[in-house]
N, C-alpha and C positions, 0 to 999 in steps of 0.2 A: 229814590228805590231804579235802580238802571232796568232798564229796558227788552178854574178849571170849571164864566161860570155864575149863573149870578146863584149868591147862597137866599135860596125863599125865609127863611125861617130863623129869627134869631136862636143859631146852635149855643148859646151858652147863656143864665144868670147869671145879673151881673151889678152891680150897684154901680161902678165911672162911671158917669154921665157922655168919657170921653168912646165907652166903649157902646152905645148908641149914636154917638153921630155916623163912628164908623161902619156902624150894621145901615144908615140909611142907606149910607152913599153906596155899599154895596148891591144895597136893592132897584137902584138903574138903572144896573149894566140888561144888559140885553141878549139873558139868553132864553134860548125855547125850553121848557119841558117837556115831557113827555109823561106821557101814563106808564107805568109801571108794565101792565097788558097789551099785547097788541092788541090794538083794539077789531082789525078784523080775523085776526085768528079771537077775538076771545068767539068775533059773535057768528061762527061757523064750522073753528076746529070748538072738540068733543073732547074731554082726556082721558088716555089708555095706560091706566099705571102699569109700575113696575118695565120692565125693558132695561137691555147692559145698551147704553150710549157711551157713542163714541168719540173723543171729541183730538183736532189732531193738536197735537203742542206747535204754532209758529212759531216764527221767523230765530228757532234756534233748540238743542235739545232740550233733552223734559229735565225737572228738577232734582238738583241734584246735593241738595239740602235739605236739612225735616226741624233746625233745633231754631226757633224765631227769633233768639237773638246771634244776631251773625255781623259777619266781617262783610266787609266793599265787594270781596273777591265771590258772595254769594248770592250779593243783596239784588234779587234782582227780579224779571215779575214772573217767570216758569216758576221759580222757589216760591214766592208769596202766592200764589196762583193755588200749588198744593197744602201753602200752611193752613193761608184762612180756610181754609174746604174745614180741617181739622181744626185747628187753635184759632178763635175768635181773641178779636184784637177788647182790649176796652170798650172801644167806640169804632165804629163798622163806619166807614164812607160810603160814598153813593146813595141818592134818591134818584131814578130816571139817570137820564141821558145830563146827570149836571154832582159837582163832587161835595154836596151838604153829607149833613151831619144823618145817619143814618140811624135813628131814634131805637124804632124799631128790633134793629141786631146789634146792636150794641148791649153788653154783657148787664151794664150800668146806667143808671139814669144820668141825665145831664150832668155835667156839675154846675155847680153855685158859687159865686166868687163872692167874695167876704172883704172885712180891712182891709177896704181902698187897693179891693184885687189882688190880694197877697194869703189869703187864702182860701183853700177850691176843696169844696166837699163834696163826697161823691158817694151815694149810697147804690151797692148794689144789686142785682135782679134779682139772686139766687139762684144764677142758672146752678147746671151740675157736671163735676168732671163724669167722667164715663165710670169712674168705679165711686160714683157713690157719693162722693163727695161734694159742697157746696165750691163752686167758685164765686171766692170771699172775700170779703178787701188785705185781709195776707194774702193771696196768692197778689194783691196788688204789690204789698210793700216785696213779700220777697224778690220779683220784675225789679222794682229799682234797688234793691239792696245785693242784687246781681250786675246792676247798671255800673251803679255808684262805684265796684269791685273792679267791676274789666271793660272803665268807659272808653279807653283805646281803643279796645276791640275790637268797636260796635263800629258801623256803615252808617247808623246819624248820628256818630260825635261829632263836636264842632266843639272849640278850646275856650277857655272862659268863665267866668260867674253868671256871665247873663246868657248864659246857652247851657241844654239840657246835657248833661242831672247836674252840674256847676250851680243850677239860677233856686232848684230845692235845696231848701236846709232839714227838712225834716217830713217824713213821712211817718202818720197812722192811723190804726188803723183800730174802730171800735169795733170789737166783736156781739158788744149786747144789738147794735143797733146796725149791724154790717159795713160801716160805711167808713170812707177814706180819708183824709186831710192832709193835703201837701200843706205844708207852709213853704214860699217863696220868700228874695234875699232881694225884692223889689217891684215895685206894680208895673206889668206887663201887661202888651196889651190881649185880655181873654180872649179874645180872638184866638189869635194868633197862640197862645196855650193851649185854649184847646184843638186847634185845628192843627196843632205843625209841633207840640211836646206830648200831650194827654194819647194825641192816634197815635204815637210809637210804644205805647205800653201794652203789654200782654201777658195781662195774667197768668204764674207758673204754678200747674198742681204743687201740693207736699209732695208726692209720690216721686220728682224728680227732685228731693233736696237728698241725692247723698253723693257721695264716692267715689261706690264703690257698688256689682250689680248685685241684686237683690238683696240690698243694706235695706233697712226700717224706713219709712219714707220720715222726715224731720230728721234722719240721725247725724246730716250734712252739717247745722248748725248755720245753714243763713235764713231759710225762713219765719223761721221764730225769731230771729235776732232782731233791736232794733234800731232803724235808719242813720241816726247821730251815732251807735256805735261803729260804721262799717268807716271805718277813718283809714281811705285812700286817696291822700294830696297826689296832684300833676302837678311838676313840676312847672311850675314858669316861662323857663329857658331850656328844656331839657326837651318838655313835653312829653316826660315819661311818669307811670304810674309806680305807687310803689302804695303797699297794701302795709299798713304797720299794725294794725289793732289786729286781736285772734276776729271777729267777725266779719270784719275782712280782707282778713286770711281762708277763714271757712268758704264764704262763697268767692271765690276766687279757685277755691277747690273745687267745687260744687260745677261751675261753671267748664272748667276744664275738664272734670270726667264727662261731661254733657258733652261737652265741644270737641271732646279726645277720637281720639282711635279708634276705643269702643263702643262708643255711642254715635254721633252724631257723621262722626269721621268716618264710621263703617258703613256703607252706605249696603250694602250682602245683607243687612238682617233689619234694615225698614221697618217690611212689612213681619215679622219676629222678634224683634224685642217690645217687651214689654212699656217699657219708658214711652214711646210711641203709640200705644194703643190705648192710655189715659187721652182722653178728647174730651176740647166739651162746643166741639163744633157739631157742621151734621153730617159730618162721614166719619169713618175711619178708616184708615191703608189696611189692603188686605194683599197686596203684592205688588212686587217694587223689586224692576231690573237696575242693577249699577252697571249695567253697558252703556247703553242708554238717556234711561232715567225714565222710561217705562211703565205707568203706573196705575192701577189699579181700586179705586174706592168704593165700599158701598155704606147704606148711613147707617146713624149712631142712634140706637132704638135710646138713647137717654139722652138727646137731642133737646137741649126749653127751650131752643127756639121757638119762633110764630110760625115757620113757616116748616115739614115732618118731609125729606124728602120726598119725589116721586117715587124713583128709581131707583131696581134691583145693584144694579152695578153705575160706577163712570171708569172709560175707562179709559186714558191720557196718554194717545199714539204718536212718540217722539218721530219727528223727519230730521236728521239732519242739511237737508236740500231741500229747497223750496219742488225743485222737478219734481224729486222723490213723492213728494207727497202730494203734486199733482193728477203724476198717475197714476194713485190710487184713490185719487177723487172721483174722476173719471168715470169706475167701476159705479158708482153710484151705489152700492152699498155696501162702507163697507167702514166707513166715518157718517159722522151721521153731523158733527159741524164739523167744516175745516173750514180753511184757507185755497182762495183764487190767487196766483204772483199776480203782479203788477205785469208782466211783459203775457200776460195769456188772458183782458181784457180788453175788450176796445176805450180808447181812448176816449175819455169823458175829458171837458174839456168845459163845462158849465160851475159855478159854484157850487165851494165848495161844502158852504152851511147850510139847510133849508128851513124853517119853516118849525117843523119837527124836529130836526136831526141834521144826519152829513147826508146829504145830498147823493142820491143812488143814479148811474149811469148803465150800460144793459150788461149781460151779462156774459160771457163765459157761453156761445153758444152749447156746447156739451155737457154745462154744467145743468144748462135754462129747469132741464123737464124737473131736474131732483133738487135741485138748493135756491134758494133765494139767496140772493145779492144782499150784505151787508156792510157796510164803508164802520168801522172801526176807530173813529180820533181818539186818542191816549191824551189826557193831562200833561202834559209835556211837553219838551222841548230839545232839538235835537244838534249835537255837536260831535267833536271830537278834541283830547284834551291835548294837548303839548308837555313836554315833560322838563320843567323850568330847570328843574337839579339834575342835567342830565352835563356831567362835567365839560363833556364838550359842546353840545348843540344848547345847551340851555341859556350861555350866553346870551344868545341871536335868539331866545324864543321872548325872552324881555325883554328886547326892545319890541316898543306898540309896531314900530314901523311898518318891520318884519310882518308883523302880526296884518299890521294891515295893506298891506304888500297880498298874503296869502288867500286873505279873505277878500280882495278886491277880482282874485282870482275866480275865484267859487262860483259857477252859473247856476244858484236857486232857481231861476224860470225852470232853464235848459236843462235840469234832472227830475224839476214837478213832471214835466212835460215826451221827455224822453225816457224818463227811467220807470217814474211811478202811474204812469198812463192817465193823470190828470187829478191823479188823487193827493192832492197835500197841499199846505201852504210857508211860505217863505219863512224861516226862523235869525230874525236878526237878533234877539236879547235871550234873558234872560226866563221871561214871563211869558206865558202859551200866550198864542193868538190865535187860538182855537181850543172851544169852543170862545165865541166872542162875548168880551165880558170890559166891568171896569178895570181890572186889572193890567191888562195892558195899553201905555199911554201914547198918546199919538205920533211922538219921537218912536219909540218902538217895534211901531210896528210899517215904522219906514226906511227903506235900506239907505242908512251912511254908506253903504262899502259897495257901491250900485257895480256889476260884473263892468272892468275894465282896463284888460292885460296894461295898455302902454301907457294909463299912469300908474299901474302895477310898480313897473319900470322905470318908470318917474322915480317914484320914490325911493328903491334900492339904487339907484344911482347921483340923487342929490344925499345919499351918507354912506359915499366912499364906498361903495362894488360893482366890479365889474362885469354889465351885465349884459351876457350870451342868450341870446334868445335858440334857447330848443337847444342848450351845449348846457356849462357848468356856470353857475354865479360863484364871485369870490369878491375874497374883499380885497381892497389896495390901500388902501387909507386909515388902518386903527385909531381909533384913540377916542375921547371921547366929547369932543367940541361936535357941535348939529350937524354938520359935511361930514363925518364921519362914522364909521362900522358900529362903533356904543364899549362899551367898558367892557370886558373881556375876552374881546373878539379880535385876535391873533390876526397878522398880514397874513394871505394866502388862503385864511376860513372858507369852505367853499357851503355854498348853499346845498347840502345832499345831507337828507332824514330818510331812519332806517322809516319806514311805515306799515306800524302793524293792522291786518283791519280783520273781520268777517267776514265767509268770503265761502259761503253754506246758500247766501238767496244772490240768483243769478244781475235781476236789477240791481245789485249795489252792488257787487263785483263789477258792473257798467260805471257805473255813478262812481268807483274809486279809479279806473282805468279814464276816464275822461279826467275827471282831479289832477291827476299823473300827469295825462298832456295839459292840463290850463295850466297846470306852475315850471312846466317846460316851457313858456310864452317867455316868463323873466328867466330862467336860466335855472327854477330853481329844480336839482332831482328826488326823485322819493324811490326808494328800493321798495317793493311790494314787498309784502310774505302774508298770503293769508292764509287765517285757521280757526278752528272752530271759535264758540263766541267766547267759551267757558275760558277758552289759553287767555285770548284776550282779554276778557274783564279782568282772569288771575295776572298780568301782567300789566295792565294797569290802574296802580296801584301807589296811594300815598308813600312819598318813599324817610322810611323807614330811621330814625335816630342813628347813626353809623354803618347804614345799607347802602349798598352801591346801588344804581337806579338807572340800569343803562340806557332805557327805550329813551324814544324821541319823540315817536306821533304812535297812538293807537285810537280804532274807531271799531269801536263794537257794535254800529248800524242803528241805535237805540236814544243817545243820547239820557237823559232824565225823564221817568215820569215821577209828576212831584205826588208820593203816594210812598209813606206814610206821611209827610208831611207836604197838606195841604193847599195852604199859601202859601205863594213862588214865592217866598225871601232868601233866597238861596245861602240858608246860613253850613247848612249841610253841607256843598259843592264848592261855594268860595269864597268861604270864610276861608282867612292861613288856621292851617293846621285840620282841619277838618278832615271826617274821618271818608267826606267821598269824591275828596276833591284832589282830583285821581291827577292830576300835574301838579302839586306845592303850589299852584295858580297866591300870593301871597300880595297884596293893594292894600294899604290901611285906610285910603281911604274909601275905598270897598268895604271895608271889616266893619269900621265905622258906621257909613250908607246903611247894614244888615241889620247891624245893633238898633239903627233909629227904625226899618221895621217892627224890630219884634216888642220895642217900650212905645212906638206912637198906635194911634190906631184912626187916623187919616190913611188916606188912597196916597195924598201928595209921598208919603215918607217912601211909599212902594215906586212911585211914578220916580221918584229920585234917583235911586239907586238902577232900577231897570233902567233908565239913561246913562245912567253911566260904563255903563256894565253894555251896556251897548256898541257905547263908545270905546272903550280899552281889549276889548274880544279880552276876558280871560278863559278861550275855550273860540276856536272855529268854530263856526253858523254854519250848519247844513240845514236842509227844507227838511220838514216836518211830512212827512210823510203818512198817508194813512197806519198805522199800526197794525192792522193786518186785511185785509175784503175779505170777509167773514164772509162763507158758506154757510147756511142752514138749512141740514134740509127740509120740506117740506111737509115732515111727518115730526116736526120737534115744537116743540110750542113753549114760549115763558123765557129765551129765552131777551127779548128784548125788549127796549133799551135794552143797548150796549152798558157796561160801566166804565164808564170813560177812564174808569180810576183804573181798569185791566186787571181789574179778580173779577172774578168765576161765584157769580150766587147761584150756585148747581142745585138748592137744594128748590129750584121757582120754574126746576127746568123740567119737560117729560115727555112723551112720545102724546101725540095727538093724532086723531083722525079728520074727515071731514061730517061733521052732523046729516044725518041724514034727514 
């Protein structure tokens, strides 16, 4: 997900010995856990029921999409913040400050694996939709049918028979027992399948199985179809999907309606459209501003979960810049949960992760009277993609030595101290290093390309480039030999690129300007264009067949949060043809190593994969700063620990006051 960890308990029930070996390995990680409730608040504060709580949307504008099955341009933290409040996934993740399976907030019992891991049986809990219908096994089949018919339009898509949903040969609902059974095409790691595949499923109500407003629920013909009847083969050569059966065409029509301009595409009707009022989460939407994404939700009285919301209303207040939010935050009475920009807190030079979670430095003096500072680090990596398909620059980006030179000009330590106020860690590869876990290898935790402008210049010179420091480097020796520029790069080609970036945060603007200066030391010129978060993400899409993709470099500032793909195996972002592979990186070895992580239950497979990509640079790694420096009002309880998956468990939040 555009912007885990000790796994404290077995997340799945299986019979394969390999799965047990994997769980033992994970159990050795050094992840500190915390309780769900802040002990100091629990001891000294008492609940004040009701009230309207306002939370400032951080890092970008507010949510701009409501349908849970979405493409990469909408696959963002802010959208999932809203969606998960209203539409609960089959399995919810995040316990304390871990990414563990949250059994209590899931709408189904933990999956049971049998038949050497090729059969997965799931028992639904009997949650209710707000219209009175049961969240049942058939609702899971509905999601899977839709996904099968529209896989290439989904951000979580990864091509191949070993990837979701290509690895699922059948999905059958048993209405008598309210169970759904998945049949897989091979034996996979049951941990991976639960944390990265079943985690992607969100049951859909039959009320959404329509192709026109006001139509009879189920009339679309998708929810009741058998999974095997949905025939939608994907061409191995073009990657295009073809809906060939009646059921597949029906599901495609339902998807087109739900995602089209009159439904999910009509932001102005989000709060009034009766479709989006059919919810199974703890809240429902009552107000939405199509201009900036501001939203208001109220409790769903039919919510079946273990904790009912205490608040009367939750208001999401978006800000396009961090300075605008900070100005409002200083008043102390308009925002209950907000964030302080890094440039507005004292520099913190201590360690990042303490015994009970993220370490905390001094708060901003103007905020300390009304708020408590709590850094939030996501289960995430940070990077920016290069467009390998660009007709001009793509051939340049495909040269590993070019990417090595670029990475050698990335001063991550400087960025953290100068622009993140010390709240951050360097990022050298595809597996998060914060929170500390055994998932991150020793090699990936060490910088293979330390900051070294002289080394970057030497790399370029030795490969046929005329390096002009603080000027423009050009290719003077074209060709494919080891000392030449590389395939597809003509003589005179310049190292000059358009650089699109998110410009809503002062600290991030400064980082990009520093990078521009740093790359200039090797004659790499970047032409900066600052845009909104949505504009950047909307451009940095995988290149569709036959469609021109002219962008060079895009940086939305947040890289990737491993949610709802919680095991950091990378199939969604680095596999050839994957739905969230923004730059269309393609490497046969990487593809094979990713598949190995999906079928093997050994940490060594993950380590081999991450070590390879840390060296190969499918993207340019940049520091992973705190997702936000959260400011929590002193009269607000239930927020800590914050979910490292960056989603809100807002039913736990409430106003409080000091006990007498």
